[in-house]
N, C-alpha and C positions, 0 to 999 in steps of 0.2 A: 504494500500500500504506500502511495505517495502522500506525504504530509507537507504542504507548502506553507512556509511562514513568510508572510509578505509585509514589508515595510513600504507602504504606498507613498511615504514622504521622501523616500530616497531620491537623490538626483534632482531635487526641487520639482517634484511631481512627475518626473520621467518614469519612475518606478510604477506609478499608477497606470500609465499608458501601456507600458510593457506587460504588466500583469493582465490587463484587459485582453491583450492579444494572446498571451499564453493561455488564459482560461478558455478562450474560444477554441484554440487548438486542442486542448485537453478534452473539451466537451465533444468536439467533432470526431476525435479519435476513439471516444468511449473509454478513456483512461480512468481507472479507479483511483480517486484521490479525494483528499479533504484539504481545505485551506483555512488559514487563520490570518486575519489582518491585525497587525500590531496597533495598539491605541496609545501607548505611552512608553516612556523610557523603562527598560528592563522587562517589558511585556514579552518580548521574544524569548527571554530566558525562562519565564514562567511557562510559556507555551511548550518550549522544547522539553522541559522537565515533565510536563504532563504527557506529552506524546511518547517520550522515551520510556515511560512507565507502563504504557499499554501492553496488554498480553497479546502481542503480535510478533510473529517470528520474521516478519518482512517489513521493517520500518525504514523507510527512505525519507529522511528529512531534507527538504530542499529550501534553501534561503533565497528569496527574491528581495535583494537589498544590497547594501554596501558592507564595508569592512566592520563597521560598528555593530550592525545586526548580526553578522557572522560571529563576532565576539560574544554577544549575548547568548546566541544559540549554543555555541560550544560550552559556555559556562552552565547552561541549563540541562544539557544531556546527562541523564541519570546513570546510564550504563552504555558506554561507548561500544561494547561488544554487540549490542542489539541493533545498532544504527548504521546505515549507510548514508553518507553525507554528500550533498551536492549544492552547487551555487549557481544561480542565474544573476550575474552582477548588474547592479543598476546604480552603484555609487559613483563618486567623483574620482576616487583613487584606485580602487579594485586591486590593491597590492596582494591580497590573498590569492585570488584566481590567477593573477599574473605570475606570482611566485611558484605556482604549480605548473607553469608552462602552458596553461590553457588560454584559449582566445577569450576575450572579454565581451565578445559579441553575444547578445542574448539569444539569438536564434541558434547559433552553434552550441551554446550552453544547454539550451533546451533539448536539442538533438542528442547531446551527450548523455543527458539525464534520462531521456526516454528510451534510448537505444544503447545502453552501456555494453562495454566489452568485459567489464569486471570491476574490481576495486583495487585501490592502492592504499597501503597503510602509511600514514605520516605521523610525525611527532607533533606534540603541542607542548608549549611551555607552561609552567605554573609558577606564580610568584606569591609570596606572603611577606607583608611588611608590618613590623611592630606587632601589635595585638589584633590586627585586622584579619579577616578570613581569607584563606588562599583563593586566588582566581587564576583562570587559564588565559593564555593568549595564543593565537595562531600565527601572527605575523611577527610581532616584536614587543619588547618592553624597554623602558629606559628611564633614567633619571637625568636631570639637568635641562639643557636647552630645549631638546625636542619634547620633553615631558611638559615643560612650561607652555610651549606652543600648543600642544594638544589640550591642556587644561583651559587655555584661553580661546581656542579656535571656535568651539561650539557656540559661544555667546558673541562671536565676533560679527559685526556688521560687514566686515570685509568678506567673510566666508559667504554670507547670504547674498551679497552683491555678485561675487564671482560665480556662485552657483547659478544665479539667474541668467548670466551671460555665457553659461556652460564653460566656465574657466575655473571650476572649483579646485582643480589640481594645483593651481597657483597659490592657494591660500597658505599652505604650510611653508612654501618657499619664501613668500613675502613676510610672513610673521616670524620666520626664523631670523631674518635680518634684523627685524625690530627687537626681538628678544635677545639676540646676541649682545647688543649694546646696552641693554637695560638690566641684564642679570648679573649676579655676582659669581665669581669662581667658587668652587667647593673643594674641600679636602675629603678624600675617601680612601678607605682601605678595602680592597677587593681580594677575595680568595677564590681562585679558579681551580676546582678539583684539588685543593690542597696547596696551590701555588699562590703565594701572597704578592700583591702588587699595591704600592701606595701611589696615589695620584694627589699631587699637591695643589694644582690649579686646574681642576677638572671643569670642562665646559659641558660635556655630556658623556654618558656611558649608555650605550644601546646594546641590548641583547636581541639578536636576530634569528628567528626561525625561518624566515623567508629573506630573499636578497634585498628587498626594498621596503621602505615605509614612506608615509607622507605623500602618496601619489607618485611613486616612482623614484624616490631618492635612494640610490644604490649604495647603502651603507656597507653591506657585506655581499658583493656580487657572487661570492663563493658559498654563501649559506645554502644548506641543503636540508629541507624539512624531513628527511628520512635518515639522517646520519647519527641520531642519538645524542647530539650536542646542540647547545645554543652558541651561536657565533657572535662574539662581542666586538664592538668598536668603541674606543675611548678617544676623546680629544682633550689633550692635557698640555698645560704650559705653553699655550699659543696666545700671542697678543691678539686683541680683538680685531684690529685692522688687518692683521695678517690672516686671521681666521676667515674674515670676509673675503679676502682675495683667494682663499683656498676653497671656498664654497662651490664654485663651478666644478672643480675636480671631484669634490665629494658627491655632488648631485649626479655627475656622470659615471661615478664608480671608478675614477682614475686616481685614487688617493693612496694606493697600496704602499708606495715608497715615499710618501710625503711626511716630512718632519712634523711631529706633534700628534700623529694618529697612531694608535696602538691596537694591534689585532690580537685577540685572545679567544679562547673557547673553553667550554666546560659543560658537564652534565649536572653539576651541583656547584652553585656559586653563592657566596655570601658577600654582601655589601654593607659596609658601615660608614656613614657620613658624619661629619662633625656637627652638623645641624640638620633638621628635617629637610628633606628634598622631595620635590614633586616626582611621583612615579606614575607613568602611563603604561597601559596594557592595550595593544592594538589601537593606540590613539585615544583611548578612553581613560579619563582621570581615575586613578585608583586611590590616591591619598598622599599626604605629606608624611614621609617616614624616614627614620634614621637607620633602621636595620632591615635588610631585605634578604630573603632567601629565595633563590631562583633555581628551579630544576627542570630538566627535560623529561617529559613523559614519553617514553620511546614507543613509536609506532602504535598509537592507540586509536587514531581516528581513521575510519575507512572512507576514502574518497571515491565517489563514483567516477569511473573513467570510461 
């Protein structure tokens, strides 16, 4: 049975139009399905929990929405072993679907969902900060600059304006420049699978399950969502003007040998900051935390391919 979880507000209304077309296709094909329209923040998580608890041996949960809706659904799935997962992307970034190497075209995505050749197991990350409950991420997590951008972006008039002119993918790039010059450096101690690293003037630390975040920013082009590790990138001890000049390399994924960028990886990572830092998971604000535990849940999510 197909269970579609639909965020009609995705892509500034584009999702509603796409869902209408998809529904017509499903009905004309005689596909057996149910659908649920999200009504408020975290509603998709509640729906996914309900669906994944059904006594059904063939649960296919399909997200019609963007990366934020995908994050909610992943966090709502009660038992990953019972669920096959698919996405028909309608967001502005679509880093999850692009990270899997799939087309972001909704017609191709629907064809893949309705006529699959099988499934592929991928990793997801899990983070827990201070005394907050653990939450999963499919794309990335991070503290510092990118997390501050994510925290502020949802309430940003800039994002609403860019979405209206179908340039939503520029939101995070423009807000990154603004945040870079307004934020303070951090000091952090990070332990990657037992290997300790101290960052004295940290701008950001990102843990990547997929190669890109923020609408295609290739922080770790080598990240593989099936390798059992989270791939990290840190920017440390870089002057802010110098960091701005290095941003084009970062966006293009050409920063491998650039001074000030540090590449690490791990399946179990501990982060301690000298003061509370903003933490994001898949672009969603998690909290301001000082102690963070990040781990990789190896090959738990079955992707329809």
